[in-house]
NUVEX-799649 format. One record per atom (N, C-alpha, C): x, y, z; residue in one letter. Coordinates in steps of 0.2 Angstrom, whole numbers, padded with zeros to 4 digits, always signed. Each point is the difference from the previous one (the first is absolute). Layout:
REM NUVEX-799649
XYZA
...
This chain:
REM NUVEX-799649
+0403-0224+0287M
-0004+0006-0001M
+0005+0005-0003M
+0007+0000+0002R
+0005+0004-0003R
+0000-0001-0007R
+0000-0006-0002N
+0001-0001-0008N
-0006+0003-0004N
-0006-0001+0003I
-0006+0003-0003I
+0001+0008-0001I
+0003+0003+0005F
+0001+0007+0000F
+0005+0002-0005F
+0005-0004-0001L
+0005+0001-0005L
-0002-0001-0007L
-0004-0005-0001V
-0003-0001-0007V
-0005+0006-0001V
-0004+0002+0004V
-0005+0006-0001V
+0004+0006-0002V
+0006+0002+0004K
+0004+0005+0000K
+0003+0000-0007K
+0003-0005-0002H
+0003-0001-0007H
-0005+0001-0006H
-0006-0003+0001E
-0005+0001-0005E
-0002+0007-0001E
-0001+0004+0006V
-0003+0007+0000V
+0006+0004-0003V
+0006-0001+0002I
+0005+0004-0003I
+0001-0001-0008I
+0000-0006-0002S
+0001-0002-0007S
-0006+0003-0004S
-0006+0000+0003I
-0006+0002-0004I
+0001+0008-0001I
+0002+0003+0006L
+0000+0008+0000L
+0006+0002-0005L
+0005-0004-0001Q
+0005+0002-0005Q
-0002-0001-0007Q
-0005-0003-0002K
-0002-0001-0007K
-0004+0006-0002K
+0002+0002-0006R
-0003+0006-0004R
-0007-0002-0001R
-0002-0006-0002S
-0006-0002-0002S
-0005+0001+0006S
+0002-0001+0006F
-0004+0001+0006F
-0002+0007+0000F
+0004+0005-0001W
-0001+0007+0001W
-0004+0003-0006W
+0001-0003-0006I
-0004+0002-0006I
-0007-0003+0001I
-0001-0006+0002G
-0006-0003+0001G
-0004+0003+0006G
+0004+0002+0005G
-0003+0003+0006G
-0003+0007-0001G
+0003+0004-0005F
-0002+0007-0001F
-0003+0001-0007F
+0003-0003-0005L
-0003+0001-0007L
-0007-0003-0001L
-0001-0006+0003F
-0006-0003-0001F
-0006+0003+0003F
+0001+0003+0006P
-0006+0004+0003P
-0001+0006-0004P
+0006+0003-0003L
-0001+0006-0004L
-0004-0001-0006L
+0001-0006-0003L
-0003-0002-0006L
-0008-0001+0001L
-0001-0003+0006I
-0007-0001+0002I
-0004+0006+0001I
+0004+0005+0004F
-0003+0007+0001F
-0001+0003-0007F
+0004+0000-0004G
-0001+0003-0007G
-0006-0003-0004G
+0000-0006+0000F
-0006-0003-0003F
-0007+0001+0003F
+0000+0001+0007N
-0006+0001+0003N
-0002+0007+0001N
+0005+0005+0000V
-0002+0007+0001V
+0001+0004-0006V
+0006+0000-0003I
+0002+0004-0005I
-0003-0001-0006I
-0001-0007-0002V
-0003-0002-0007V
-0007+0002+0000V
-0004-0001+0005P
-0007+0002+0000P
-0001+0008+0000P
+0005+0003+0003M
-0001+0007+0000M
+0002+0003-0007M
+0004-0003-0003L
+0002+0002-0007L
-0006-0002-0005L
-0003-0005+0001I
-0006-0002-0004I
-0006+0004+0001I
-0001+0002+0007S
-0006+0005+0001S
+0001+0007-0003S
+0007+0002+0000R
+0001+0006-0003R
-0001+0000-0008R
+0002-0006-0003S
-0001-0001-0007S
-0007+0000-0002S
-0004-0004+0005A
-0007+0000-0002A
-0004+0007+0001A
+0002+0004+0005E
-0003+0006+0001E
+0002+0005-0006E
+0005-0001-0003S
+0002+0005-0006S
-0003-0003-0007S
-0002-0006+0000T
-0003-0003-0006T
-0007+0002-0001T
-0002+0003-0005P
-0007+0002+0000P
-0004-0007-0001P
-0006+0000+0003R
-0004-0006-0001R
-0006+0002-0005R
-0001-0005-0004V
-0005+0001-0006V
-0006-0004+0003V
-0005+0004+0000T
-0007-0002+0002T
-0005+0002-0005T
-0005-0004-0001P
-0005+0002-0005P
-0005+0005+0002P
+0001+0004+0004F
-0005+0005+0003F
+0002+0007-0002F
-0005+0004-0001P
+0001+0007-0002P
+0005+0004+0005P
+0004+0004-0003G
+0005+0004+0004G
+0006-0004+0002G
+0000-0007-0001N
+0006-0004+0002N
+0003-0003-0006N
-0003+0001-0006T
+0003-0003-0006T
+0006+0003-0002T
+0006-0004-0001S
+0006+0002-0002S
+0002-0003-0007S
-0004-0003-0003A
+0002-0004-0006A
+0002+0005-0005A
+0005-0001-0004T
+0003+0004-0005T
-0002-0002-0007T
-0001-0007+0000Q
-0002-0003-0007Q
-0007+0000-0001Q
-0003+0001-0006T
-0007-0001-0001T
-0002-0008+0000T
-0005-0001+0003I
-0003-0007+0000I
-0006-0001-0004I
+0001-0005-0005G
-0006-0001-0004G
-0005-0005+0003G
-0006+0001-0003Y
-0005-0005+0002Y
-0005-0001-0006Y
-0002-0007+0000V
-0005-0002-0005V
-0006-0002+0004V
-0006+0004+0000D
-0006-0001+0004D
-0005-0004-0004D
+0001-0006+0000Q
-0005-0005-0004Q
-0007+0000+0004Q
+0000+0002+0006A
-0006+0000+0004A
-0004+0006+0000A
+0003+0005-0003G
-0003+0007+0000G
-0001+0003+0007G
+0004-0001+0005L
-0001+0003+0006L
+0002+0007+0002L
+0006+0001-0004I
+0003+0007+0001I
-0003+0005-0004I
-0004+0005+0003K
-0003+0005-0004K
+0004+0007+0001K
+0003+0000+0006A
+0004+0006+0001A
+0005-0001+0005A
+0006+0004-0001I
+0006-0001+0005I
-0002+0004+0006I
+0001-0003+0006P
-0002+0004+0006P
+0005+0007+0001P
-0003+0005+0002A
+0003+0006+0002A
+0006-0001+0004A
+0006+0003-0001G
+0006-0001+0004G
+0005-0004-0003G
-0002-0004-0005L
+0005-0004-0004L
+0003+0005-0005L
+0006+0000-0002P
+0003+0003-0005P
-0003-0002-0007P
-0002+0005-0004P
-0004-0002-0007P
+0005-0005-0004P
+0006+0001+0000S
+0004-0004-0004S
+0002-0007+0003S
-0003-0002+0006L
+0002-0006+0003L
-0003-0006-0003L
-0006+0000-0003L
-0003-0005-0003L
-0002+0001-0007L
+0000-0005-0004K
-0001+0001-0007K
-0005-0006-0002K
-0006+0002-0003A
-0004-0006-0002A
+0002-0002-0007A
-0001-0006-0001F
+0001-0003-0007F
-0006-0004-0002F
-0002+0000-0006P
-0007-0003-0002P
+0001-0008+0000P
+0006-0003-0001D
+0001-0007+0000D
+0007-0002+0002D
+0001-0006+0001E
+0006-0002+0002E
+0006+0001-0005E
-0002-0001-0006E
+0005+0001-0006E
+0003+0007+0000E
-0005+0005+0002A
+0003+0007+0000A
+0004+0001+0006A
-0001-0003+0006A
+0004+0000+0006A
+0007-0003-0002A
+0000-0006-0003V
+0006-0004-0002V
+0004+0005-0004V
-0003+0003-0005A
+0004+0004-0005A
+0003+0006+0004A
-0004+0003+0005A
+0003+0006+0004A
+0006-0003+0004A
-0001-0006+0003T
+0006-0002+0004T
+0006-0002-0005T
-0001-0002-0006A
+0005-0001-0005A
+0003+0006-0002A
-0004+0006+0000D
+0003+0006-0002D
+0003+0004+0006D
+0000-0003+0006Q
+0002+0003+0006Q
-0004+0006+0002Q
-0006+0000-0002V
-0004+0006+0003V
-0002-0002+0007V
-0001-0006+0001I
-0002-0002+0007I
+0005-0006+0002I
+0001-0001+0006D
+0004-0006+0002D
-0005-0006+0002D
-0006+0001+0002E
-0004-0005+0003E
-0007+0002-0002E
-0005-0005+0000Y
-0007+0002-0001Y
-0004-0006+0004Y
-0006+0002+0002V
-0005-0004+0003V
-0006-0002-0004V
-0001-0006+0000I
-0006-0002-0004I
-0006-0001+0006I
-0005+0003-0001I
-0006-0001+0004I
-0005-0004-0004I
+0000-0007+0002P
-0005-0004-0004P
-0007+0001+0001P
-0004-0002-0005A
-0007+0001+0000A
-0004-0003+0006A
+0003-0005+0003N
-0003-0003+0006N
+0003+0002+0006N
+0003+0006+0000Y
+0004+0003+0006Y
-0005+0000+0006Y
-0006+0002+0000L
-0005+0001+0005L
-0001-0007+0004L
+0000-0006-0004Q
-0001-0006+0002Q
+0007-0003+0003Q
+0005+0001-0003T
+0007-0003+0002T
+0004+0004+0004T
+0000+0007-0001G
+0005+0004+0003G
+0007+0000-0003G
+0001-0004-0005H
+0006-0001-0003H
+0002+0005-0005H
+0006+0003+0001L
+0004+0004-0004L
+0006-0003-0003L
+0002+0002-0006V
+0006-0003-0004V
+0005+0006-0001V
+0005+0000+0004V
+0006+0005-0001V
+0005-0003-0005V
+0001+0004-0005V
+0006-0002-0005V
+0005+0005+0001V
+0006-0002+0001Q
+0006+0004+0001Q
+0005-0002-0005Q
+0003+0005-0003R
+0006-0001-0005R
+0006-0003+0004R
+0001+0003+0006N
+0006-0003+0004N
-0003-0003+0006N
+0002-0006+0002F
-0003-0003+0007F
+0002+0004+0006F
-0004+0003+0004Q
+0001+0003+0006Q
-0003-0003+0006Q
+0003-0005+0003P
-0003-0003+0006P
-0001+0004+0006P
+0003+0005+0001I
+0000+0004+0006I
-0003+0007-0002I
-0004+0003+0004G
-0003+0006-0001G
-0007+0000-0001G
-0003+0006-0001S
-0007+0001-0001S
-0002-0002-0007S
-0005-0004-0001T
-0002-0002-0007T
-0005+0005-0002T
-0001+0001-0007P
-0005+0004-0003P
-0007-0003+0002P
-0001-0006+0001G
-0006-0003+0002G
-0003+0003+0006G
+0004+0002+0005E
-0003+0003+0006E
-0003+0007-0002E
+0004+0004-0004L
-0003+0006-0002L
-0007-0001-0004L
+0000-0004-0005L
-0006-0002-0004L
-0005-0002+0005L
+0001-0004+0005K
-0005-0002+0004K
-0003+0006+0004K
+0004+0005+0002Y
-0003+0006+0003Y
-0004+0004-0005Y
+0002+0000-0006V
-0004+0004-0005V
-0006-0004-0002V
+0000-0006+0000I
-0006-0004-0001I
-0005+0001+0006I
+0002-0001+0006D
-0004+0001+0006D
-0003+0007+0000D
+0004+0005-0002A
-0002+0007+0000A
-0006+0001-0005A
+0001-0004-0006N
-0006+0001-0005N
-0006-0004+0002N
+0001-0006+0004L
-0006-0004+0002L
-0003+0003+0006L
+0003+0004+0004T
-0003+0003+0006T
-0002+0007-0001T
+0003+0003-0005G
-0001+0007-0001G
+0003+0005+0005G
+0004-0003+0004D
+0003+0004+0005D
+0008-0002+0001D
+0004+0005-0001A
+0007-0002+0000A
+0003-0001+0007A
-0003+0003+0005A
+0002-0001+0007A
-0003-0007+0002A
-0005-0002-0002L
-0003-0007+0002L
+0004-0005-0003L
+0002+0001-0007A
+0005-0004-0003A
+0007-0001+0003A
+0002+0006+0003A
+0007-0001+0003A
-0001-0004+0007A
-0006+0001+0003A
-0001-0004+0006A
-0001-0007-0001A
-0003-0002-0006L
+0000-0007-0002L
+0006-0003-0001L
+0005+0004-0003N
+0007-0003-0002N
+0004+0000+0006N
-0001+0005+0005Q
+0005+0000+0006Q
-0005+0002+0006Q
-0003-0005+0002P
-0005+0002+0006P
+0003+0002+0006P
+0006-0002+0002A
+0003+0003+0006A
+0006+0004-0002A
-0002+0006-0003H
+0005+0004-0002H
+0003+0005+0005H
-0003+0000+0006N
+0002+0005+0005N
+0001-0004+0007N
+0005-0003+0001I
+0001-0005+0006I
+0005+0004+0004I
-0002+0000+0007E
+0004+0003+0005E
+0003-0006+0004E
+0007+0000+0001V
+0003-0005+0004V
+0002+0003+0006V
-0001-0002+0006L
+0002+0002+0007L
+0004-0005+0003L
+0005+0002+0004A
+0004-0005+0004A
-0004+0000+0007A
-0001-0006+0002L
-0003-0002+0006L
+0003+0004+0006L
+0007+0000+0000A
+0003+0003+0006A
-0001+0008+0000A
-0001+0003-0006A
-0002+0007+0000A
-0007+0001+0002A
-0004-0004-0001C
-0007+0000+0002C
+0000+0000+0008C
+0004-0005+0003R
+0000-0001+0007R
+0003+0006+0004R
+0005+0003-0003R
+0003+0006+0003R
-0005+0006+0000R
-0004+0001-0006A
-0005+0005+0000A
-0006-0001+0005A
-0002-0006+0001D
-0005-0002+0005D
+0002+0002+0007D
+0007-0001+0001K
+0002+0001+0007K
+0001+0007+0001K
+0001+0004-0005Q
+0001+0007+0001Q
-0007+0004+0001Q
-0005-0003-0002M
-0007+0003+0001M
-0002-0001+0006M
């Protein structure tokens, strides 16, 4: 039994004298804390400061004009609340391609003649942008507003649950106990 105690004592002392034990014992938990607490906090701050581009009136923050070619003849008017310089109609795809080449627009949307049957839009971008709001979302809102005749209904069609309230269950239980 004495030999076991001596071996354990030697192992404990030799481990506690190693610098790697102390670095791993304190630095590793700090790194985990940083990844689980500090990084999400920084990301949420960044997300709050970044404006979100949504295709609804009052929330549009697009700075570049978006072109469109309406082969279906669905867009009769641009809904109120959208900046007048936000959308530019082109008679055909060749005119939109020329405007893109002249850098008048960066992207355009083709609304095919069979849009009502397929719901298919074609977005053409000069530079590929995989992340972010697409002009197709904005054009879908404009088309819906023209089809329904009501911009508020079109916004509800595009974003049906636009006002969601999230409650913590613990807060609800505390409020029930106080009543």
